[in-house]
C-alpha positions in Angstrom: 117.7 -91.6 100.5 114.5 -89.6 99.6 115.5 -86.6 101.6 119.1 -86.8 100.5 118.0 -86.4 97.0 115.8 -83.7 97.8 118.2 -81.9 99.6 120.9 -82.7 96.4 118.1 -81.3 93.7 117.5 -78.3 95.8 121.2 -77.2 96.0 121.4 -77.9 92.1 118.6 -75.7 91.8 119.7 -73.3 94.0 123.0 -73.1 92.6 121.3 -72.5 89.1 119.2 -69.8 89.9 122.2 -68.2 91.6 124.1 -68.4 88.3 121.1 -66.9 86.5 121.0 -64.2 88.8 124.5 -63.4 88.1 124.4 -63.5 84.7 121.5 -61.2 84.5 123.2 -58.9 86.8 127.0 -58.6 85.3 126.1 -59.2 81.7 126.3 -55.6 80.8 129.1 -54.8 83.4 131.6 -57.7 82.2 133.0 -59.2 79.1 131.8 -62.7 78.1 135.2 -64.4 79.2 135.1 -63.0 82.3 131.5 -63.5 83.2 132.0 -67.1 82.7 135.0 -67.1 84.9 132.5 -65.4 87.5 129.8 -68.0 87.1 132.2 -70.6 87.6 132.8 -69.4 90.9 130.0 -67.5 92.2 131.4 -67.0 95.5 133.6 -64.3 94.1 130.5 -62.3 94.6 129.5 -62.7 98.3 128.3 -60.0 100.4 131.0 -57.8 102.0 134.3 -56.1 101.4 137.9 -57.5 100.6 140.7 -55.5 100.4 143.0 -56.0 97.3 145.5 -54.6 95.3 143.7 -53.4 92.0 143.4 -50.7 89.2 141.1 -48.4 88.6 140.4 -46.4 85.5 138.4 -42.7 85.0 137.7 -41.2 81.6 135.8 -38.2 80.9 135.0 -35.8 78.3 136.3 -32.4 77.9 134.3 -29.5 78.5 130.9 -31.5 78.4 129.4 -28.5 80.2 129.7 -26.4 77.0 128.3 -29.4 74.7 125.5 -29.8 77.2 124.6 -25.8 76.3 125.2 -26.1 72.8 122.9 -29.4 72.0 119.8 -30.5 72.3 118.7 -33.0 75.0 118.1 -35.6 72.3 121.2 -35.0 70.4 123.0 -34.8 73.7 122.0 -38.4 74.5 123.0 -39.6 70.8 126.5 -38.4 71.3 126.7 -40.0 74.4 125.6 -43.4 73.0 127.7 -42.8 70.1 130.7 -42.3 72.1 130.0 -44.9 75.3 129.7 -47.7 73.0 133.0 -48.3 71.7 134.6 -47.0 75.2 132.5 -49.5 77.0 133.8 -52.0 74.5 137.2 -51.6 75.1 137.1 -51.8 78.9 135.0 -55.0 78.8 137.3 -56.6 75.9 140.1 -56.4 78.2 138.6 -57.8 81.1 137.6 -54.9 83.1 134.6 -54.5 85.3 132.6 -51.8 84.4 131.5 -50.0 87.6 129.3 -47.0 86.4 129.0 -44.1 84.5 128.9 -41.1 86.0 127.1 -38.7 83.2 129.6 -38.5 80.4 132.7 -40.7 82.7 133.3 -44.0 82.6 134.6 -45.8 86.0 136.3 -49.2 85.5 137.9 -52.0 87.7 140.3 -54.2 86.9 141.3 -57.2 88.8 137.8 -57.8 90.1 135.4 -59.8 90.5 137.8 -62.4 88.7 141.5 -61.9 89.9 143.9 -60.9 87.5 147.7 -60.2 88.1 148.0 -57.9 85.2 145.6 -55.8 86.1 147.6 -52.4 86.0 148.3 -53.6 82.0 144.7 -54.1 81.4 143.7 -50.9 82.2 146.8 -49.1 80.4 145.9 -51.0 77.3 142.2 -49.7 77.7 143.5 -46.4 77.9 145.7 -46.6 74.6 142.4 -48.5 73.1 140.3 -45.6 74.0 142.7 -43.1 72.2 142.7 -44.9 69.2 138.8 -45.4 69.3 138.6 -41.8 69.6 140.4 -41.1 66.7 138.1 -43.5 64.7 135.0 -41.5 66.0 136.6 -38.3 64.7 135.0 -38.5 61.2 131.5 -38.9 62.7 131.6 -36.5 65.1 133.2 -33.9 62.7 130.1 -34.2 60.5 127.9 -33.3 63.5 130.2 -30.3 64.0 131.7 -31.6 67.5 135.3 -31.8 68.5 135.6 -34.4 71.4 138.2 -34.6 73.6 138.7 -36.9 76.4 140.9 -37.2 79.5 141.9 -40.6 81.4 143.3 -41.2 85.0 144.7 -44.7 85.8 145.7 -45.8 89.4 146.8 -49.1 91.1 146.5 -49.5 94.8 144.9 -51.1 97.7 141.3 -50.9 98.0 138.5 -52.4 99.2 136.4 -54.1 96.6 132.8 -55.9 97.2 128.9 -55.1 97.2 128.1 -51.9 99.5 125.3 -50.2 99.8 122.1 -50.4 102.1 120.3 -53.7 103.2 117.9 -53.5 100.7 119.9 -52.1 97.5 123.7 -52.2 97.0 125.9 -52.2 94.0 129.3 -54.2 93.5 132.1 -51.5 93.5 135.5 -50.5 95.1 136.3 -47.6 97.8 139.7 -46.3 99.0 142.1 -43.6 99.1 143.8 -45.3 95.6 140.6 -44.7 93.9 140.2 -41.4 95.2 143.7 -40.7 93.8 142.8 -42.5 90.2 139.8 -39.8 90.1 142.0 -36.8 91.0 144.3 -37.9 88.2 142.0 -37.9 85.7 141.0 -34.4 86.6 144.7 -33.5 86.3 144.8 -34.1 82.6 142.6 -31.0 82.2 145.6 -28.8 84.3 148.8 -30.3 81.7 146.8 -30.7 78.9 147.5 -34.5 78.2 145.5 -37.4 77.4 146.3 -40.2 80.2 147.8 -39.3 83.6 149.1 -42.7 85.8 149.8 -43.3 89.3 153.3 -44.4 90.2 152.1 -47.6 91.1 150.6 -48.3 87.6 153.6 -47.4 86.2 155.9 -49.7 88.2 153.6 -52.5 87.2 153.6 -52.3 83.6 157.4 -52.3 82.2 156.1 -52.8 78.5 154.6 -49.2 78.5 156.5 -45.9 77.9 155.7 -42.7 80.1 156.8 -39.3 81.0 157.2 -38.1 84.4 155.0 -34.7 84.7 155.3 -33.4 88.3 155.2 -34.1 92.1 151.7 -33.3 93.5 149.8 -33.2 96.3 146.0 -33.8 95.0 143.1 -32.2 97.5 142.4 -35.0 100.4 146.3 -36.3 100.3 149.3 -34.7 102.5 151.9 -37.0 101.1 153.2 -35.8 97.1 153.1 -38.6 94.4 154.9 -38.7 91.5 152.5 -38.5 88.3 153.2 -39.6 84.6 151.8 -39.4 81.1 151.1 -42.3 79.2 153.1 -42.3 76.1 152.2 -45.5 74.4 153.0 -49.2 74.6 152.9 -52.6 72.4 149.6 -52.2 71.6 149.8 -48.2 70.6 151.2 -44.8 70.7 149.4 -41.9 72.7 152.0 -39.2 72.6 155.4 -38.8 71.4 158.2 -36.2 71.9 161.8 -35.5 71.1 164.7 -35.2 73.1 163.3 -36.7 76.4 166.5 -36.6 78.0 166.5 -32.9 78.2 163.1 -33.2 79.7 164.3 -35.5 82.5 167.3 -33.2 83.0 165.0 -30.1 83.2 162.8 -31.7 85.7 165.6 -33.0 88.1 167.1 -29.2 87.8 163.8 -27.8 88.7 163.3 -29.8 91.6 166.8 -29.4 93.2 166.4 -25.5 92.9 168.4 -25.3 89.9 166.6 -22.7 88.1 169.0 -21.4 85.2 169.5 -24.9 84.6 165.7 -26.0 84.6 165.4 -23.0 82.4 168.2 -23.9 79.7 166.7 -27.5 79.6 163.2 -26.7 79.4 163.5 -24.0 77.0 165.7 -26.6 74.9 162.9 -29.6 75.2 160.3 -26.6 74.0 162.5 -25.9 71.0 162.2 -29.8 69.7 158.6 -30.0 70.8 156.6 -26.7 70.1 153.2 -26.2 71.8 154.1 -28.8 74.7 151.3 -27.5 77.7 153.8 -29.1 80.4 156.8 -27.3 79.2 154.4 -24.0 79.2 153.7 -24.9 82.6 156.9 -25.2 84.2 158.1 -22.2 82.1 155.4 -20.2 83.4 156.3 -21.5 87.2 160.2 -20.7 86.5 158.8 -16.9 85.5 156.9 -16.9 89.1 159.6 -18.0 91.1 162.3 -15.0 89.5 166.2 -16.3 90.6 165.9 -17.9 94.0 163.7 -20.9 95.1 162.0 -20.0 98.5 163.1 -21.3 101.9 161.8 -25.2 102.5 161.7 -26.0 98.8 160.8 -29.1 97.5 159.5 -28.8 94.0 156.1 -30.1 94.9 152.8 -28.7 93.6 149.7 -28.5 95.6 146.3 -28.5 94.2 143.6 -27.5 96.4 140.8 -28.3 94.4 139.6 -31.6 92.6 
């Protein structure tokens, strides 16, 4: 009886210690609700990795190098704190896991460590909320003479999630091709001049959100082309709005099948309805470079050789 009692007491103390350790470790990376779910099942944090379908979000400040050159180190740190605080809150309040800060970039994971079936929707809701939060920051930043723009990439797919690193030091994170693509999509927001670029599986998993298909691309490190999409908005807010999107779809279809005359006509009509659209301008430049006939083996795919 004594041995059994001591064993139960030790097990109880060990579980309590584990809960305290988990709370200390993840209090800054998870929202309160998700943290409580994790503490209810600490085995979710067992060492090792597991293959799961998750959604990853990357966000990044545009021209951060230019800002760094204009501001003193103290001013730069103050700016990052002002910016990262609301962006982090938008991640945590929607059940995301704040994987890490990479300088001015934010990396967040949805669907881990606590499984969430609607991880793609949560990530898109975060992207939309980031757009709203940035607008709220504009008066404060403008008073400092700073104009801040950001880009967001979101992708869903199979990846490995778990504690990774050395025996002495490790982090809970995700790795895999779907993670790399999410990072590439964030980088493509610079190329296309849009706020948020989304992968095909994310779009398929979020029927309540609206998108504009941008392109078929081969990003660096991938051989197969993927369709990329611009997030326009959803039930929680609007990110971008365009007139005559049916003309856009017609122009894109004509471009891909090599009907250059129809593509020029439809892109011009879309540009007339949406002056200054940077993506339509990209296609007009491509059409000008193509001339009158598409080259042999035309597939309408844009290949990127850099990140």
